[in-house]
C-alpha positions in Angstrom: 6.5 1.6 7.6 5.5 5.2 6.6 2.0 6.4 5.9 2.5 6.5 2.0 3.5 2.8 2.0 0.4 1.9 3.9 -1.7 3.8 1.5 0.0 1.9 -1.3 -0.9 -1.5 0.4 -4.5 -0.3 0.8 -4.7 0.6 -3.0 -3.2 -2.7 -4.1 -5.7 -4.5 -1.9 -8.6 -2.6 -3.5 -7.2 -3.5 -7.0 -7.1 -7.3 -6.2 -10.6 -7.2 -4.6 -12.0 -5.3 -7.6 -10.7 -8.0 -10.0 -11.9 -10.8 -7.8 -15.5 -10.0 -8.2 -15.4 -11.3 -11.8 -12.8 -13.9 -11.2 -14.8 -15.6 -8.4 -18.0 -15.2 -10.5 -16.4 -17.2 -13.3 -15.6 -20.1 -10.9 -18.9 -20.3 -9.0 -21.5 -21.8 -9.1 -20.6 -23.5 -12.4 -17.5 -25.4 -10.9 -17.7 -24.8 -7.1 -20.7 -23.8 -5.1 -20.2 -20.8 -2.9 -19.8 -22.4 0.5 -17.5 -25.0 -0.9 -15.4 -22.4 -2.5 -15.1 -20.5 0.8 -13.8 -23.7 2.6 -11.3 -24.2 -0.2 -10.2 -20.6 0.1 -9.9 -20.6 3.9 -8.0 -23.9 4.0 -5.5 -22.6 1.4 -5.0 -19.3 3.2 -4.7 -20.9 6.7 -1.9 -23.1 5.3 -0.2 -20.1 3.7 -0.4 -18.0 6.9 0.9 -20.8 9.1 3.9 -21.5 6.8 4.7 -17.8 6.7 4.4 -17.6 10.5 7.5 -19.9 10.8 9.7 -17.2 9.2 9.0 -14.5 11.8 9.8 -14.2 15.5 7.5 -16.0 17.7 5.1 -14.0 19.9 3.1 -15.2 22.8 -0.6 -14.3 22.6 -2.3 -13.5 25.9 -5.2 -15.9 26.8 -7.8 -13.1 26.7 -6.8 -12.1 23.2 -7.6 -15.5 21.9 -11.3 -14.7 22.5 -10.8 -11.3 20.8 -9.3 -13.0 17.7 -12.0 -15.6 17.7 -14.7 -12.8 17.6 -12.7 -11.1 14.8 -12.7 -14.3 12.9 -16.5 -14.5 13.0 -16.9 -11.1 11.3 -13.6 -11.1 9.3 -13.5 -14.7 7.9 -16.7 -16.7 8.6 -19.6 -14.4 8.3 -17.8 -12.0 6.0 -16.8 -14.6 3.4 -19.9 -16.8 3.5 -22.3 -14.0 2.9 -20.0 -12.4 0.3 -19.6 -15.5 -2.0 -23.1 -16.6 -1.5 -24.4 -13.0 -2.4 -22.0 -12.9 -5.4 -23.3 -16.1 -6.7 -26.8 -14.5 -6.9 -25.9 -11.0 -8.1 -23.6 -9.5 -10.7 -19.9 -8.4 -10.1 -20.5 -4.8 -10.4 -23.5 -4.8 -8.2 -21.6 -6.7 -5.6 -18.7 -4.3 -5.8 -21.0 -1.2 -5.4 -22.8 -2.8 -2.5 -19.4 -2.9 -0.7 -19.2 0.9 -0.7 -21.5 0.9 2.3 -18.5 -0.2 4.3 -16.9 3.0 5.0 -20.1 4.6 6.3 -20.5 1.6 8.6 -16.8 1.8 9.7 -17.3 5.5 10.3 -20.3 4.7 12.6 -18.5 1.9 14.5 -15.4 3.9 14.8 -17.3 6.7 16.4 -18.9 4.3 18.9 -16.1 2.0 19.8 -13.0 4.0 19.1 -14.1 7.5 19.7 -12.7 8.5 16.4 -13.8 12.1 15.4 -15.8 12.2 12.1 -14.4 15.4 10.5 -16.5 17.3 8.1 -13.9 16.6 5.3 -14.1 12.9 5.9 -17.9 12.8 6.0 -17.9 14.8 2.6 -15.4 12.5 1.1 -17.4 9.4 2.1 -20.6 10.7 0.6 -18.9 12.0 -2.6 -17.6 8.5 -3.1 -20.9 6.9 -2.3 -22.6 9.1 -4.9 -20.1 8.1 -7.5 -20.5 4.4 -6.7 -24.3 4.5 -6.7 -24.3 6.5 -10.0 -22.1 3.7 -11.5 -24.5 0.9 -10.7 -27.7 2.8 -11.3 -26.9 4.2 -14.7 -24.0 2.1 -15.8 -24.4 -1.1 -17.8 -24.1 -4.3 -15.7 -21.7 -7.1 -16.6 -24.5 -9.5 -16.8 -27.8 -10.4 -15.4 -27.9 -11.9 -11.8 -30.5 -14.3 -10.4 -32.2 -13.2 -7.2 -30.2 -10.0 -7.3 -32.0 -8.4 -4.4 -31.1 -11.3 -2.0 -27.6 -11.3 -3.3 -27.1 -7.6 -2.8 -28.5 -8.0 0.7 -26.1 -10.7 1.5 -23.2 -8.6 0.2 -24.5 -5.8 2.4 -24.3 -8.1 5.5 -20.8 -9.0 4.3 -20.0 -5.1 4.2 -21.3 -4.7 7.7 -19.3 -7.7 8.9 -16.1 -6.5 7.3 -16.6 -3.0 8.8 -16.9 -4.4 12.3 -13.8 -6.6 11.6 -11.7 -3.5 10.9 -12.7 -2.0 14.2 -12.1 -5.2 16.1 -8.6 -5.8 14.8 -7.2 -2.3 15.2 -6.1 -2.9 18.8 -4.7 -6.4 18.0 -2.5 -5.0 15.2 -0.8 -2.8 17.7 0.1 -5.7 19.9 1.1 -8.5 17.5 2.8 -9.0 14.2 0.1 -9.4 11.5 1.2 -12.9 10.5 0.9 -14.0 14.2 -2.6 -12.6 14.3 -3.7 -13.8 10.9 -2.6 -17.4 11.4 -4.8 -17.7 14.3 -7.7 -15.6 12.8 -7.8 -18.1 9.9 -7.5 -21.2 12.0 -10.6 -20.2 13.9 -12.3 -19.1 10.7 -11.6 -22.5 9.2 -13.2 -24.2 12.1 -16.3 -22.1 11.6 -16.7 -22.5 7.9 -16.1 -26.3 7.7 -19.8 -27.2 8.7 -21.0 -24.9 5.9 -18.7 -25.8 3.0 -17.8 -29.5 3.5 -20.6 -31.1 1.6 -20.3 -28.6 -1.3 -16.6 -29.1 -1.4 -17.1 -32.9 -1.6 -19.3 -32.4 -4.8 -16.5 -30.6 -6.7 -15.1 -32.5 -9.7 -11.6 -31.3 -9.8 -10.5 -33.7 -12.6 -13.0 -32.1 -15.0 -12.0 -28.5 -14.3 -10.3 -26.5 -17.1 -6.8 -25.3 -16.4 -8.0 -21.6 -16.3 -10.4 -22.3 -13.5 -7.5 -23.8 -11.4 -5.6 -20.5 -12.0 -8.7 -18.4 -11.0 -9.0 -20.5 -7.8 -5.3 -19.9 -7.1 -5.8 -16.2 -7.6 -8.7 -16.2 -5.0 -6.6 -18.2 -2.5 -3.3 -16.5 -2.8 -4.1 -12.9 -3.8 -7.7 -12.3 -2.7 -7.1 -13.9 0.6 -3.7 -14.3 1.8 -2.0 -11.2 0.2 -5.0 -8.9 0.7 -5.6 -9.8 4.5 -1.9 -9.4 5.1 -1.6 -6.1 3.3 -4.8 -4.8 5.1 -3.5 -5.8 8.4 -0.1 -4.0 7.7 -2.0 -0.9 6.5 -4.4 -0.7 9.5 -1.3 -0.6 11.8 -0.5 2.9 10.4 -4.1 4.1 9.2 -7.3 4.6 10.8 -10.0 1.9 10.0 -12.1 4.7 8.3 -9.2 5.5 6.0 -8.6 1.8 5.1 -12.2 1.3 4.5 -12.5 4.1 1.9 -10.5 2.2 -0.5 -13.5 0.0 -0.9 -14.8 2.8 -3.2 -12.1 1.8 -5.7 -13.6 -1.7 -6.1 -16.5 -0.8 -8.5 -14.0 1.0 -10.6 -11.5 -1.7 -10.7 -14.4 -4.2 -11.4 -15.5 -2.2 -14.3 -12.0 -1.9 -15.7 -11.4 -5.5 -15.5 -14.7 -6.2 -17.2 -13.5 -3.9 -20.0 -10.2 -5.7 -20.3 -12.0 -9.1 -20.7 -14.5 -7.4 -22.9 -17.5 -8.2 -20.7 -18.5 -4.5 -20.5 -18.2 -1.2 -22.4 -17.1 2.3 -21.3 -19.3 5.3 -21.4 -19.6 8.9 -19.9 -21.5 7.6 -16.8 -18.6 5.4 -15.7 -16.1 8.1 -16.3 -17.9 10.6 -14.1 -18.6 7.9 -11.5 -14.9 7.0 -11.3 -13.9 10.6 -11.0 -16.3 11.1 -8.0 -15.0 7.9 -6.3 -11.4 9.1 -6.6 -12.3 12.5 -5.1 -13.9 10.7 -2.2 -10.8 8.6 -1.7 -8.6 11.6 -1.8 -10.6 13.6 0.7 -10.8 10.8 3.3 -7.2 9.7 2.9 -5.5 13.2 2.8 -3.0 13.7 5.5 -4.8 16.1 7.7 -7.3 13.4 8.5 -4.4 11.2 9.9 -2.9 13.7 12.1 -3.0 11.1 14.9 -3.2 7.4 14.1 -5.6 5.7 16.6 
């Protein structure tokens, strides 16, 4: 896999995530409460990863790496998803998407500490240009709709961002040793064990027989695309790219969330959003340009 293909996978992942903010918000909490939705999501993804694992060559995981995967599952599945869906249920889709833009700065910090990754001036400038664009979008742009307890919701999404940033750092070495599907199936199995206590009661309350067909399709979207496909694509991308480069694509999420809102007529376009979008794309370009990837770590 070449670098351009890895960048394409990261872009597709960002697009799916951007749409997911609104899709998930349309499902919860009206039809499924946040933790119940997470359990359903993780159960579905775990099944898909284990089925897919049967079609690749078996790899033996060393005993010490099981602990490494377990820790990665805490930050990449359990804490990450629980705080995200709970936070999203309290805030708005665009607010949640913009809170996620703190991830690249956190990844850059963690990478400097744990991976000795050099923070080049160009990369730092790109991160902050993208951050300015994303903050500009949320501060001056019209929101999709009002959120309850938005401050708490945004804080939870920030915790999710920090958790995801640490996850990207933790998995870098594992992606060099194992096929992404081998790693992912164990990651999700451990994650499933962790989220069962949080989501079991809420999942039991769900009245599946009363759900409209469109809600089923949205749930399927979250399980198959937002979980299975995005995690697989991210793991493939991070084999070739640095964690900081993968994380910069999070800046695209507010843009995608806004575009999707326009398509479903939940929002309107204005000059603020156009300017913010341009700033975000400039930030992505500066961080992902080739001279920042002279040596993949």
